[in-house]
PDB file with one MODEL, atoms N, CA, C and O in Angstrom:
MODEL        1
ATOM      1  N   MET A   1      -3.454 -29.028  14.375  1.00  0.00           N
ATOM      2  CA  MET A   1      -3.371 -27.671  14.870  1.00  0.00           C
ATOM      3  C   MET A   1      -2.732 -26.743  13.838  1.00  0.00           C
ATOM      4  O   MET A   1      -3.154 -25.598  13.675  1.00  0.00           O
ATOM      5  N   LYS A   2      -1.704 -27.253  13.137  1.00  0.00           N
ATOM      6  CA  LYS A   2      -1.029 -26.423  12.133  1.00  0.00           C
ATOM      7  C   LYS A   2      -1.970 -26.045  10.998  1.00  0.00           C
ATOM      8  O   LYS A   2      -1.904 -24.930  10.480  1.00  0.00           O
ATOM      9  N   THR A   3      -2.838 -26.959  10.615  1.00  0.00           N
ATOM     10  CA  THR A   3      -3.737 -26.650   9.496  1.00  0.00           C
ATOM     11  C   THR A   3      -4.757 -25.586   9.881  1.00  0.00           C
ATOM     12  O   THR A   3      -5.126 -24.754   9.053  1.00  0.00           O
ATOM     13  N   ILE A   4      -5.210 -25.606  11.119  1.00  0.00           N
ATOM     14  CA  ILE A   4      -6.172 -24.597  11.560  1.00  0.00           C
ATOM     15  C   ILE A   4      -5.521 -23.220  11.572  1.00  0.00           C
ATOM     16  O   ILE A   4      -6.128 -22.237  11.147  1.00  0.00           O
ATOM     17  N   VAL A   5      -4.296 -23.153  12.056  1.00  0.00           N
ATOM     18  CA  VAL A   5      -3.585 -21.876  12.107  1.00  0.00           C
ATOM     19  C   VAL A   5      -3.284 -21.383  10.701  1.00  0.00           C
ATOM     20  O   VAL A   5      -3.455 -20.199  10.411  1.00  0.00           O
ATOM     21  N   SER A   6      -2.839 -22.277   9.822  1.00  0.00           N
ATOM     22  CA  SER A   6      -2.522 -21.852   8.456  1.00  0.00           C
ATOM     23  C   SER A   6      -3.779 -21.430   7.702  1.00  0.00           C
ATOM     24  O   SER A   6      -3.735 -20.477   6.924  1.00  0.00           O
ATOM     25  N   LYS A   7      -4.874 -22.108   7.913  1.00  0.00           N
ATOM     26  CA  LYS A   7      -6.130 -21.712   7.274  1.00  0.00           C
ATOM     27  C   LYS A   7      -6.607 -20.365   7.797  1.00  0.00           C
ATOM     28  O   LYS A   7      -7.139 -19.552   7.041  1.00  0.00           O
ATOM     29  N   SER A   8      -6.416 -20.131   9.091  1.00  0.00           N
ATOM     30  CA  SER A   8      -6.812 -18.843   9.670  1.00  0.00           C
ATOM     31  C   SER A   8      -5.996 -17.700   9.075  1.00  0.00           C
ATOM     32  O   SER A   8      -6.544 -16.651   8.736  1.00  0.00           O
ATOM     33  N   PHE A   9      -4.678 -17.907   8.948  1.00  0.00           N
ATOM     34  CA  PHE A   9      -3.830 -16.881   8.351  1.00  0.00           C
ATOM     35  C   PHE A   9      -4.168 -16.666   6.879  1.00  0.00           C
ATOM     36  O   PHE A   9      -4.129 -15.535   6.394  1.00  0.00           O
ATOM     37  N   PHE A  10      -4.495 -17.730   6.174  1.00  0.00           N
ATOM     38  CA  PHE A  10      -4.877 -17.625   4.771  1.00  0.00           C
ATOM     39  C   PHE A  10      -6.157 -16.804   4.625  1.00  0.00           C
ATOM     40  O   PHE A  10      -6.235 -15.913   3.779  1.00  0.00           O
ATOM     41  N   CYS A  11      -7.156 -17.107   5.450  1.00  0.00           N
ATOM     42  CA  CYS A  11      -8.417 -16.361   5.384  1.00  0.00           C
ATOM     43  C   CYS A  11      -8.221 -14.901   5.767  1.00  0.00           C
ATOM     44  O   CYS A  11      -8.809 -14.012   5.152  1.00  0.00           O
ATOM     45  N   ALA A  12      -7.397 -14.651   6.780  1.00  0.00           N
ATOM     46  CA  ALA A  12      -7.124 -13.269   7.177  1.00  0.00           C
ATOM     47  C   ALA A  12      -6.404 -12.519   6.067  1.00  0.00           C
ATOM     48  O   ALA A  12      -6.677 -11.341   5.833  1.00  0.00           O
ATOM     49  N   GLY A  13      -5.487 -13.194   5.385  1.00  0.00           N
ATOM     50  CA  GLY A  13      -4.778 -12.569   4.265  1.00  0.00           C
ATOM     51  C   GLY A  13      -5.700 -12.245   3.109  1.00  0.00           C
ATOM     52  O   GLY A  13      -5.585 -11.179   2.503  1.00  0.00           O
ATOM     53  N   ILE A  14      -6.604 -13.140   2.797  1.00  0.00           N
ATOM     54  CA  ILE A  14      -7.572 -12.901   1.726  1.00  0.00           C
ATOM     55  C   ILE A  14      -8.471 -11.719   2.082  1.00  0.00           C
ATOM     56  O   ILE A  14      -8.735 -10.868   1.232  1.00  0.00           O
ATOM     57  N   LEU A  15      -8.933 -11.657   3.301  1.00  0.00           N
ATOM     58  CA  LEU A  15      -9.773 -10.533   3.717  1.00  0.00           C
ATOM     59  C   LEU A  15      -9.007  -9.218   3.666  1.00  0.00           C
ATOM     60  O   LEU A  15      -9.569  -8.184   3.306  1.00  0.00           O
ATOM     61  N   PHE A  16      -7.740  -9.254   4.021  1.00  0.00           N
ATOM     62  CA  PHE A  16      -6.911  -8.052   3.958  1.00  0.00           C
ATOM     63  C   PHE A  16      -6.740  -7.582   2.522  1.00  0.00           C
ATOM     64  O   PHE A  16      -6.807  -6.383   2.249  1.00  0.00           O
ATOM     65  N   LEU A  17      -6.521  -8.515   1.603  1.00  0.00           N
ATOM     66  CA  LEU A  17      -6.328  -8.141   0.202  1.00  0.00           C
ATOM     67  C   LEU A  17      -7.625  -7.647  -0.433  1.00  0.00           C
ATOM     68  O   LEU A  17      -7.610  -6.716  -1.238  1.00  0.00           O
ATOM     69  N   ILE A  18      -8.727  -8.257  -0.077  1.00  0.00           N
ATOM     70  CA  ILE A  18     -10.004  -7.869  -0.669  1.00  0.00           C
ATOM     71  C   ILE A  18     -10.447  -6.497  -0.175  1.00  0.00           C
ATOM     72  O   ILE A  18     -11.122  -5.766  -0.899  1.00  0.00           O
ATOM     73  N   SER A  19     -10.079  -6.148   1.035  1.00  0.00           N
ATOM     74  CA  SER A  19     -10.556  -4.880   1.589  1.00  0.00           C
ATOM     75  C   SER A  19     -10.008  -3.667   0.845  1.00  0.00           C
ATOM     76  O   SER A  19     -10.627  -2.603   0.878  1.00  0.00           O
ATOM     77  N   GLY A  20      -8.889  -3.795   0.189  1.00  0.00           N
ATOM     78  CA  GLY A  20      -8.312  -2.675  -0.536  1.00  0.00           C
ATOM     79  C   GLY A  20      -8.478  -2.792  -2.042  1.00  0.00           C
ATOM     80  O   GLY A  20      -7.848  -2.051  -2.796  1.00  0.00           O
ATOM     81  N   CYS A  21      -9.298  -3.692  -2.475  1.00  0.00           N
ATOM     82  CA  CYS A  21      -9.453  -3.967  -3.900  1.00  0.00           C
ATOM     83  C   CYS A  21     -10.060  -2.762  -4.625  1.00  0.00           C
ATOM     84  O   CYS A  21     -11.063  -2.196  -4.190  1.00  0.00           O
ATOM     85  N   SER A  22      -9.446  -2.395  -5.708  1.00  0.00           N
ATOM     86  CA  SER A  22      -9.893  -1.259  -6.500  1.00  0.00           C
ATOM     87  C   SER A  22     -11.287  -1.494  -7.079  1.00  0.00           C
ATOM     88  O   SER A  22     -12.060  -0.551  -7.250  1.00  0.00           O
ATOM     89  N   SER A  23     -11.598  -2.731  -7.375  1.00  0.00           N
ATOM     90  CA  SER A  23     -12.909  -3.043  -7.925  1.00  0.00           C
ATOM     91  C   SER A  23     -14.020  -2.741  -6.933  1.00  0.00           C
ATOM     92  O   SER A  23     -15.042  -2.156  -7.294  1.00  0.00           O
ATOM     93  N   LEU A  24     -13.821  -3.138  -5.694  1.00  0.00           N
ATOM     94  CA  LEU A  24     -14.839  -2.878  -4.680  1.00  0.00           C
ATOM     95  C   LEU A  24     -14.962  -1.393  -4.391  1.00  0.00           C
ATOM     96  O   LEU A  24     -16.067  -0.889  -4.191  1.00  0.00           O
ATOM     97  N   LYS A  25     -13.849  -0.695  -4.368  1.00  0.00           N
ATOM     98  CA  LYS A  25     -13.898   0.746  -4.113  1.00  0.00           C
ATOM     99  C   LYS A  25     -14.608   1.475  -5.258  1.00  0.00           C
ATOM    100  O   LYS A  25     -15.370   2.412  -5.019  1.00  0.00           O
ATOM    101  N   SER A  26     -14.363   1.054  -6.486  1.00  0.00           N
ATOM    102  CA  SER A  26     -15.012   1.692  -7.635  1.00  0.00           C
ATOM    103  C   SER A  26     -16.523   1.526  -7.590  1.00  0.00           C
ATOM    104  O   SER A  26     -17.269   2.437  -7.949  1.00  0.00           O
ATOM    105  N   ARG A  27     -16.965   0.358  -7.147  1.00  0.00           N
ATOM    106  CA  ARG A  27     -18.401   0.096  -7.123  1.00  0.00           C
ATOM    107  C   ARG A  27     -19.083   0.730  -5.923  1.00  0.00           C
ATOM    108  O   ARG A  27     -20.150   1.330  -6.063  1.00  0.00           O
ATOM    109  N   ASN A  28     -18.483   0.607  -4.745  1.00  0.00           N
ATOM    110  CA  ASN A  28     -19.163   1.012  -3.511  1.00  0.00           C
ATOM    111  C   ASN A  28     -18.932   2.459  -3.127  1.00  0.00           C
ATOM    112  O   ASN A  28     -19.885   3.155  -2.778  1.00  0.00           O
ATOM    113  N   VAL A  29     -17.708   2.928  -3.180  1.00  0.00           N
ATOM    114  CA  VAL A  29     -17.396   4.277  -2.721  1.00  0.00           C
ATOM    115  C   VAL A  29     -17.594   5.294  -3.833  1.00  0.00           C
ATOM    116  O   VAL A  29     -18.227   6.330  -3.629  1.00  0.00           O
ATOM    117  N   LEU A  30     -17.058   5.000  -5.000  1.00  0.00           N
ATOM    118  CA  LEU A  30     -17.110   5.956  -6.106  1.00  0.00           C
ATOM    119  C   LEU A  30     -18.357   5.804  -6.975  1.00  0.00           C
ATOM    120  O   LEU A  30     -18.619   6.654  -7.826  1.00  0.00           O
ATOM    121  N   ASN A  31     -19.126   4.740  -6.775  1.00  0.00           N
ATOM    122  CA  ASN A  31     -20.365   4.469  -7.514  1.00  0.00           C
ATOM    123  C   ASN A  31     -20.179   4.549  -9.025  1.00  0.00           C
ATOM    124  O   ASN A  31     -20.982   5.162  -9.729  1.00  0.00           O
ATOM    125  N   GLN A  32     -19.121   3.929  -9.509  1.00  0.00           N
ATOM    126  CA  GLN A  32     -18.873   3.901 -10.953  1.00  0.00           C
ATOM    127  C   GLN A  32     -19.434   2.615 -11.529  1.00  0.00           C
ATOM    128  O   GLN A  32     -19.322   1.548 -10.924  1.00  0.00           O
ATOM    129  N   GLY A  33     -20.025   2.721 -12.675  1.00  0.00           N
ATOM    130  CA  GLY A  33     -20.630   1.570 -13.306  1.00  0.00           C
ATOM    131  C   GLY A  33     -19.882   1.151 -14.552  1.00  0.00           C
ATOM    132  O   GLY A  33     -18.736   1.545 -14.771  1.00  0.00           O
ATOM    133  N   GLY A  34     -20.533   0.360 -15.351  1.00  0.00           N
ATOM    134  CA  GLY A  34     -19.929  -0.140 -16.567  1.00  0.00           C
ATOM    135  C   GLY A  34     -19.148  -1.413 -16.309  1.00  0.00           C
ATOM    136  O   GLY A  34     -19.106  -1.922 -15.189  1.00  0.00           O
ATOM    137  N   SER A  35     -18.539  -1.911 -17.357  1.00  0.00           N
ATOM    138  CA  SER A  35     -17.770  -3.139 -17.212  1.00  0.00           C
ATOM    139  C   SER A  35     -16.342  -2.821 -16.787  1.00  0.00           C
ATOM    140  O   SER A  35     -15.734  -1.866 -17.271  1.00  0.00           O
ATOM    141  N   TYR A  36     -15.830  -3.619 -15.893  1.00  0.00           N
ATOM    142  CA  TYR A  36     -14.468  -3.515 -15.363  1.00  0.00           C
ATOM    143  C   TYR A  36     -14.137  -2.121 -14.803  1.00  0.00           C
ATOM    144  O   TYR A  36     -13.151  -1.517 -15.224  1.00  0.00           O
ATOM    145  N   PRO A  37     -14.933  -1.606 -13.873  1.00  0.00           N
ATOM    146  CA  PRO A  37     -14.624  -0.280 -13.329  1.00  0.00           C
ATOM    147  C   PRO A  37     -13.360  -0.268 -12.478  1.00  0.00           C
ATOM    148  O   PRO A  37     -12.656   0.740 -12.434  1.00  0.00           O
ATOM    149  N   GLY A  38     -13.067  -1.366 -11.807  1.00  0.00           N
ATOM    150  CA  GLY A  38     -11.872  -1.417 -10.971  1.00  0.00           C
ATOM    151  C   GLY A  38     -10.593  -1.369 -11.780  1.00  0.00           C
ATOM    152  O   GLY A  38      -9.628  -0.717 -11.380  1.00  0.00           O
ATOM    153  N   VAL A  39     -10.576  -2.048 -12.907  1.00  0.00           N
ATOM    154  CA  VAL A  39      -9.392  -2.051 -13.769  1.00  0.00           C
ATOM    155  C   VAL A  39      -9.274  -0.722 -14.503  1.00  0.00           C
ATOM    156  O   VAL A  39      -8.174  -0.190 -14.654  1.00  0.00           O
ATOM    157  N   ARG A  40     -10.399  -0.184 -14.959  1.00  0.00           N
ATOM    158  CA  ARG A  40     -10.358   1.081 -15.688  1.00  0.00           C
ATOM    159  C   ARG A  40      -9.893   2.242 -14.819  1.00  0.00           C
ATOM    160  O   ARG A  40      -9.178   3.125 -15.293  1.00  0.00           O
ATOM    161  N   ASN A  41     -10.287   2.246 -13.575  1.00  0.00           N
ATOM    162  CA  ASN A  41     -10.009   3.380 -12.711  1.00  0.00           C
ATOM    163  C   ASN A  41      -8.997   3.073 -11.621  1.00  0.00           C
ATOM    164  O   ASN A  41      -9.021   3.697 -10.560  1.00  0.00           O
ATOM    165  N   ILE A  42      -8.119   2.131 -11.865  1.00  0.00           N
ATOM    166  CA  ILE A  42      -7.178   1.723 -10.821  1.00  0.00           C
ATOM    167  C   ILE A  42      -6.246   2.857 -10.409  1.00  0.00           C
ATOM    168  O   ILE A  42      -5.874   2.951  -9.239  1.00  0.00           O
ATOM    169  N   SER A  43      -5.868   3.710 -11.340  1.00  0.00           N
ATOM    170  CA  SER A  43      -4.968   4.810 -10.978  1.00  0.00           C
ATOM    171  C   SER A  43      -5.693   5.883 -10.171  1.00  0.00           C
ATOM    172  O   SER A  43      -5.065   6.578  -9.373  1.00  0.00           O
ATOM    173  N   GLU A  44      -6.995   6.029 -10.364  1.00  0.00           N
ATOM    174  CA  GLU A  44      -7.769   7.002  -9.589  1.00  0.00           C
ATOM    175  C   GLU A  44      -7.994   6.525  -8.156  1.00  0.00           C
ATOM    176  O   GLU A  44      -8.138   7.338  -7.242  1.00  0.00           O
ATOM    177  N   ASN A  45      -8.022   5.217  -7.964  1.00  0.00           N
ATOM    178  CA  ASN A  45      -8.282   4.668  -6.637  1.00  0.00           C
ATOM    179  C   ASN A  45      -7.048   4.686  -5.742  1.00  0.00           C
ATOM    180  O   ASN A  45      -7.166   4.501  -4.531  1.00  0.00           O
ATOM    181  N   TYR A  46      -5.878   4.905  -6.313  1.00  0.00           N
ATOM    182  CA  TYR A  46      -4.641   4.999  -5.537  1.00  0.00           C
ATOM    183  C   TYR A  46      -4.057   6.388  -5.755  1.00  0.00           C
ATOM    184  O   TYR A  46      -3.212   6.582  -6.629  1.00  0.00           O
ATOM    185  N   SER A  47      -4.500   7.333  -4.976  1.00  0.00           N
ATOM    186  CA  SER A  47      -4.043   8.708  -5.169  1.00  0.00           C
ATOM    187  C   SER A  47      -2.605   8.882  -4.689  1.00  0.00           C
ATOM    188  O   SER A  47      -2.149   8.174  -3.791  1.00  0.00           O
ATOM    189  N   LYS A  48      -1.897   9.833  -5.299  1.00  0.00           N
ATOM    190  CA  LYS A  48      -0.510  10.091  -4.920  1.00  0.00           C
ATOM    191  C   LYS A  48      -0.401  10.595  -3.497  1.00  0.00           C
ATOM    192  O   LYS A  48       0.549  10.256  -2.792  1.00  0.00           O
ATOM    193  N   ALA A  49      -1.358  11.397  -3.064  1.00  0.00           N
ATOM    194  CA  ALA A  49      -1.303  11.961  -1.709  1.00  0.00           C
ATOM    195  C   ALA A  49      -1.437  10.881  -0.636  1.00  0.00           C
ATOM    196  O   ALA A  49      -0.777  10.950   0.400  1.00  0.00           O
ATOM    197  N   ASP A  50      -2.285   9.892  -0.883  1.00  0.00           N
ATOM    198  CA  ASP A  50      -2.508   8.844   0.121  1.00  0.00           C
ATOM    199  C   ASP A  50      -1.426   7.765   0.102  1.00  0.00           C
ATOM    200  O   ASP A  50      -1.029   7.267   1.156  1.00  0.00           O
ATOM    201  N   TRP A  51      -0.948   7.402  -1.085  1.00  0.00           N
ATOM    202  CA  TRP A  51      -0.058   6.256  -1.210  1.00  0.00           C
ATOM    203  C   TRP A  51       1.406   6.633  -1.380  1.00  0.00           C
ATOM    204  O   TRP A  51       2.275   5.869  -0.960  1.00  0.00           O
ATOM    205  N   GLY A  52       1.704   7.738  -1.957  1.00  0.00           N
ATOM    206  CA  GLY A  52       3.096   8.155  -2.137  1.00  0.00           C
ATOM    207  C   GLY A  52       3.884   7.198  -3.005  1.00  0.00           C
ATOM    208  O   GLY A  52       3.441   6.832  -4.094  1.00  0.00           O
ATOM    209  N   ALA A  53       5.052   6.790  -2.530  1.00  0.00           N
ATOM    210  CA  ALA A  53       5.941   5.917  -3.310  1.00  0.00           C
ATOM    211  C   ALA A  53       5.401   4.500  -3.435  1.00  0.00           C
ATOM    212  O   ALA A  53       5.827   3.763  -4.324  1.00  0.00           O
ATOM    213  N   ALA A  54       4.487   4.103  -2.580  1.00  0.00           N
ATOM    214  CA  ALA A  54       3.929   2.753  -2.634  1.00  0.00           C
ATOM    215  C   ALA A  54       2.790   2.637  -3.640  1.00  0.00           C
ATOM    216  O   ALA A  54       2.183   1.573  -3.762  1.00  0.00           O
ATOM    217  N   ARG A  55       2.498   3.694  -4.348  1.00  0.00           N
ATOM    218  CA  ARG A  55       1.354   3.713  -5.262  1.00  0.00           C
ATOM    219  C   ARG A  55       1.497   2.699  -6.393  1.00  0.00           C
ATOM    220  O   ARG A  55       0.596   1.889  -6.613  1.00  0.00           O
ATOM    221  N   VAL A  56       2.610   2.734  -7.106  1.00  0.00           N
ATOM    222  CA  VAL A  56       2.778   1.849  -8.268  1.00  0.00           C
ATOM    223  C   VAL A  56       2.837   0.380  -7.861  1.00  0.00           C
ATOM    224  O   VAL A  56       2.155  -0.431  -8.487  1.00  0.00           O
ATOM    225  N   PRO A  57       3.617  -0.013  -6.843  1.00  0.00           N
ATOM    226  CA  PRO A  57       3.573  -1.421  -6.444  1.00  0.00           C
ATOM    227  C   PRO A  57       2.183  -1.867  -5.980  1.00  0.00           C
ATOM    228  O   PRO A  57       1.773  -2.997  -6.245  1.00  0.00           O
ATOM    229  N   ALA A  58       1.464  -0.988  -5.293  1.00  0.00           N
ATOM    230  CA  ALA A  58       0.109  -1.345  -4.851  1.00  0.00           C
ATOM    231  C   ALA A  58      -0.820  -1.543  -6.045  1.00  0.00           C
ATOM    232  O   ALA A  58      -1.657  -2.445  -6.036  1.00  0.00           O
ATOM    233  N   MET A  59      -0.679  -0.709  -7.067  1.00  0.00           N
ATOM    234  CA  MET A  59      -1.511  -0.851  -8.264  1.00  0.00           C
ATOM    235  C   MET A  59      -1.188  -2.147  -8.996  1.00  0.00           C
ATOM    236  O   MET A  59      -2.094  -2.819  -9.489  1.00  0.00           O
ATOM    237  N   ILE A  60       0.086  -2.504  -9.072  1.00  0.00           N
ATOM    238  CA  ILE A  60       0.492  -3.734  -9.767  1.00  0.00           C
ATOM    239  C   ILE A  60      -0.018  -4.960  -9.014  1.00  0.00           C
ATOM    240  O   ILE A  60      -0.483  -5.919  -9.629  1.00  0.00           O
ATOM    241  N   ILE A  61       0.067  -4.930  -7.688  1.00  0.00           N
ATOM    242  CA  ILE A  61      -0.424  -6.057  -6.895  1.00  0.00           C
ATOM    243  C   ILE A  61      -1.939  -6.153  -6.974  1.00  0.00           C
ATOM    244  O   ILE A  61      -2.482  -7.257  -7.004  1.00  0.00           O
ATOM    245  N   ASP A  62      -2.626  -5.031  -7.009  1.00  0.00           N
ATOM    246  CA  ASP A  62      -4.083  -5.012  -7.003  1.00  0.00           C
ATOM    247  C   ASP A  62      -4.690  -5.368  -8.357  1.00  0.00           C
ATOM    248  O   ASP A  62      -5.834  -5.820  -8.413  1.00  0.00           O
ATOM    249  N   LEU A  63      -3.963  -5.179  -9.432  1.00  0.00           N
ATOM    250  CA  LEU A  63      -4.520  -5.371 -10.776  1.00  0.00           C
ATOM    251  C   LEU A  63      -5.117  -6.762 -11.001  1.00  0.00           C
ATOM    252  O   LEU A  63      -6.255  -6.838 -11.466  1.00  0.00           O
ATOM    253  N   PRO A  64      -4.421  -7.872 -10.701  1.00  0.00           N
ATOM    254  CA  PRO A  64      -5.060  -9.171 -10.948  1.00  0.00           C
ATOM    255  C   PRO A  64      -6.278  -9.430 -10.061  1.00  0.00           C
ATOM    256  O   PRO A  64      -7.238 -10.069 -10.490  1.00  0.00           O
ATOM    257  N   PHE A  65      -6.237  -8.928  -8.815  1.00  0.00           N
ATOM    258  CA  PHE A  65      -7.389  -9.111  -7.933  1.00  0.00           C
ATOM    259  C   PHE A  65      -8.591  -8.305  -8.412  1.00  0.00           C
ATOM    260  O   PHE A  65      -9.725  -8.782  -8.352  1.00  0.00           O
ATOM    261  N   SER A  66      -8.351  -7.106  -8.879  1.00  0.00           N
ATOM    262  CA  SER A  66      -9.441  -6.281  -9.407  1.00  0.00           C
ATOM    263  C   SER A  66     -10.004  -6.881 -10.687  1.00  0.00           C
ATOM    264  O   SER A  66     -11.215  -6.867 -10.905  1.00  0.00           O
ATOM    265  N   ALA A  67      -9.126  -7.406 -11.531  1.00  0.00           N
ATOM    266  CA  ALA A  67      -9.594  -8.036 -12.771  1.00  0.00           C
ATOM    267  C   ALA A  67     -10.446  -9.262 -12.463  1.00  0.00           C
ATOM    268  O   ALA A  67     -11.467  -9.485 -13.114  1.00  0.00           O
ATOM    269  N   ALA A  68     -10.041 -10.053 -11.484  1.00  0.00           N
ATOM    270  CA  ALA A  68     -10.821 -11.238 -11.115  1.00  0.00           C
ATOM    271  C   ALA A  68     -12.166 -10.839 -10.521  1.00  0.00           C
ATOM    272  O   ALA A  68     -13.191 -11.436 -10.851  1.00  0.00           O
ATOM    273  N   ALA A  69     -12.169  -9.836  -9.650  1.00  0.00           N
ATOM    274  CA  ALA A  69     -13.431  -9.383  -9.048  1.00  0.00           C
ATOM    275  C   ALA A  69     -14.348  -8.769 -10.101  1.00  0.00           C
ATOM    276  O   ALA A  69     -15.561  -8.980 -10.065  1.00  0.00           O
ATOM    277  N   ASP A  70     -13.778  -8.010 -11.038  1.00  0.00           N
ATOM    278  CA  ASP A  70     -14.591  -7.419 -12.107  1.00  0.00           C
ATOM    279  C   ASP A  70     -15.163  -8.490 -13.026  1.00  0.00           C
ATOM    280  O   ASP A  70     -16.285  -8.357 -13.514  1.00  0.00           O
ATOM    281  N   THR A  71     -14.396  -9.547 -13.263  1.00  0.00           N
ATOM    282  CA  THR A  71     -14.884 -10.640 -14.107  1.00  0.00           C
ATOM    283  C   THR A  71     -16.036 -11.362 -13.426  1.00  0.00           C
ATOM    284  O   THR A  71     -17.017 -11.717 -14.080  1.00  0.00           O
ATOM    285  N   LEU A  72     -15.928 -11.581 -12.125  1.00  0.00           N
ATOM    286  CA  LEU A  72     -17.017 -12.232 -11.402  1.00  0.00           C
ATOM    287  C   LEU A  72     -18.270 -11.351 -11.355  1.00  0.00           C
ATOM    288  O   LEU A  72     -19.386 -11.871 -11.347  1.00  0.00           O
ATOM    289  N   ALA A  73     -18.103 -10.051 -11.326  1.00  0.00           N
ATOM    290  CA  ALA A  73     -19.234  -9.130 -11.256  1.00  0.00           C
ATOM    291  C   ALA A  73     -19.756  -8.730 -12.628  1.00  0.00           C
ATOM    292  O   ALA A  73     -20.726  -7.978 -12.714  1.00  0.00           O
ATOM    293  N   LEU A  74     -19.145  -9.207 -13.691  1.00  0.00           N
ATOM    294  CA  LEU A  74     -19.544  -8.816 -15.041  1.00  0.00           C
ATOM    295  C   LEU A  74     -21.010  -9.115 -15.357  1.00  0.00           C
ATOM    296  O   LEU A  74     -21.666  -8.273 -15.970  1.00  0.00           O
ATOM    297  N   PRO A  75     -21.561 -10.282 -14.965  1.00  0.00           N
ATOM    298  CA  PRO A  75     -22.999 -10.480 -15.239  1.00  0.00           C
ATOM    299  C   PRO A  75     -23.898  -9.451 -14.550  1.00  0.00           C
ATOM    300  O   PRO A  75     -24.927  -9.060 -15.100  1.00  0.00           O
ATOM    301  N   PHE A  76     -23.514  -9.014 -13.351  1.00  0.00           N
ATOM    302  CA  PHE A  76     -24.308  -8.012 -12.643  1.00  0.00           C
ATOM    303  C   PHE A  76     -24.151  -6.642 -13.298  1.00  0.00           C
ATOM    304  O   PHE A  76     -25.095  -5.853 -13.329  1.00  0.00           O
ATOM    305  N   ASP A  77     -22.962  -6.363 -13.819  1.00  0.00           N
ATOM    306  CA  ASP A  77     -22.732  -5.086 -14.496  1.00  0.00           C
ATOM    307  C   ASP A  77     -23.471  -5.012 -15.815  1.00  0.00           C
ATOM    308  O   ASP A  77     -23.876  -3.929 -16.238  1.00  0.00           O
ATOM    309  N   ALA A  78     -23.654  -6.157 -16.478  1.00  0.00           N
ATOM    310  CA  ALA A  78     -24.343  -6.177 -17.763  1.00  0.00           C
ATOM    311  C   ALA A  78     -25.827  -5.894 -17.598  1.00  0.00           C
ATOM    312  O   ALA A  78     -26.458  -5.361 -18.512  1.00  0.00           O
ATOM    313  N   VAL A  79     -26.392  -6.238 -16.456  1.00  0.00           N
ATOM    314  CA  VAL A  79     -27.814  -6.042 -16.198  1.00  0.00           C
ATOM    315  C   VAL A  79     -28.128  -4.572 -15.950  1.00  0.00           C
ATOM    316  O   VAL A  79     -29.203  -4.095 -16.315  1.00  0.00           O
ATOM    317  N   LYS A  80     -27.204  -3.857 -15.336  1.00  0.00           N
ATOM    318  CA  LYS A  80     -27.443  -2.454 -14.964  1.00  0.00           C
ATOM    319  C   LYS A  80     -27.617  -1.582 -16.146  1.00  0.00           C
ATOM    320  O   LYS A  80     -27.825  -0.378 -16.000  1.00  0.00           O
TER     321      LYS A  80
ENDMDL
END
């Protein structure tokens, strides 16, 4: 029972982290192309008005996830 609960929390945490990923926002909402759009535009995806004082910690936490997502999407970005 403990493993099912821990796996559920792990999956929910991953989905929560991915939903705010700068890489996904750069591709889907802002329609930016090129290689590594999430890493290049990370400061644009966290505006001061929306995030306030939590902006810099959110950018630091998001950076490795955006870099990993951009690396996985690099073959698709090269084709465009």
